[in-house]
C-alpha positions in Angstrom: 103.3 66.8 -39.9 101.3 65.0 -42.6 97.4 64.3 -42.0 97.6 60.9 -40.7 100.5 61.7 -38.5 98.5 64.7 -37.2 95.3 62.7 -36.5 97.6 59.9 -34.8 99.4 62.4 -32.6 96.3 64.2 -31.3 94.6 60.7 -30.6 97.6 59.6 -28.6 97.7 63.0 -26.7 93.9 62.4 -26.1 94.4 59.1 -25.0 96.7 60.5 -22.5 94.4 63.2 -21.1 91.9 60.5 -20.6 94.3 58.4 -18.6 95.3 61.4 -16.6 91.6 62.5 -15.7 90.3 59.1 -15.3 90.4 59.5 -11.5 88.4 62.8 -11.7 85.0 60.9 -12.1 83.3 64.2 -13.4 80.2 63.9 -15.5 81.2 67.4 -16.8 82.6 67.8 -20.3 86.4 68.3 -20.4 88.7 69.6 -23.1 90.3 67.2 -25.6 92.2 68.0 -28.8 90.5 68.0 -32.1 91.7 65.2 -34.4 90.7 66.5 -37.6 93.2 66.4 -40.7 94.2 70.1 -40.5 98.1 70.0 -39.8 97.9 73.5 -37.8 94.5 72.7 -35.8 94.8 72.5 -32.1 91.3 73.3 -31.1 89.8 72.1 -27.9 86.7 69.8 -28.2 84.6 69.2 -25.0 83.1 65.6 -24.0 82.9 63.7 -20.9 85.3 61.1 -20.3 82.4 58.5 -21.0 81.6 60.0 -24.5 85.3 59.6 -25.4 85.5 56.2 -24.2 82.7 55.3 -26.4 84.5 57.0 -29.4 87.6 55.0 -28.6 85.6 51.6 -28.7 86.1 52.0 -32.5 89.8 52.2 -33.6 88.6 53.8 -36.8 86.7 56.8 -35.5 88.0 60.1 -35.0 86.9 63.1 -32.7 86.6 66.7 -34.2 84.7 69.9 -33.9 81.5 69.6 -36.5 82.7 72.3 -38.8 86.1 70.4 -39.3 84.8 67.3 -40.9 85.9 67.1 -44.5 83.0 65.3 -46.3 85.3 64.4 -49.4 87.2 62.0 -47.1 85.2 61.4 -43.8 81.9 60.1 -43.1 79.9 61.3 -40.1 79.1 58.5 -37.6 77.7 60.7 -34.9 77.3 64.4 -34.4 76.0 66.9 -31.8 76.8 70.7 -31.0 80.0 69.9 -29.3 81.7 67.3 -31.4 81.8 65.0 -34.4 82.7 61.6 -34.9 84.0 60.8 -38.2 85.3 57.4 -40.0 87.7 57.9 -42.9 86.2 56.9 -46.2 88.1 54.5 -48.4 87.6 54.1 -52.2 85.0 51.4 -51.7 82.7 53.1 -49.1 79.4 54.1 -50.2 78.5 57.5 -49.4 75.3 57.1 -47.3 74.0 59.4 -44.9 74.6 58.5 -41.2 72.0 56.2 -39.5 72.8 57.3 -35.7 72.3 60.9 -35.3 72.7 62.1 -31.6 
């Protein structure tokens, strides 16, 4: 599976996890799958349903473990000790530091 296929497949899986668990109504973090570009990665990333929904509000954002970010091709939008949210860089994006660290 190529990089984009990997990211899209795990995003779809995470959306299904959210759908299945949405009736749970727990504020506790739950396991989602890392959406990094590594084809072999199946690492668990823990966040709440609310946090996941905030990430999915932006279709160009991807969820991953903080140490899986590839700074050559991804810009960190938000990060904490459990997960990072990135946007893919294109050739025209300036390499600016993130403005909304959490």
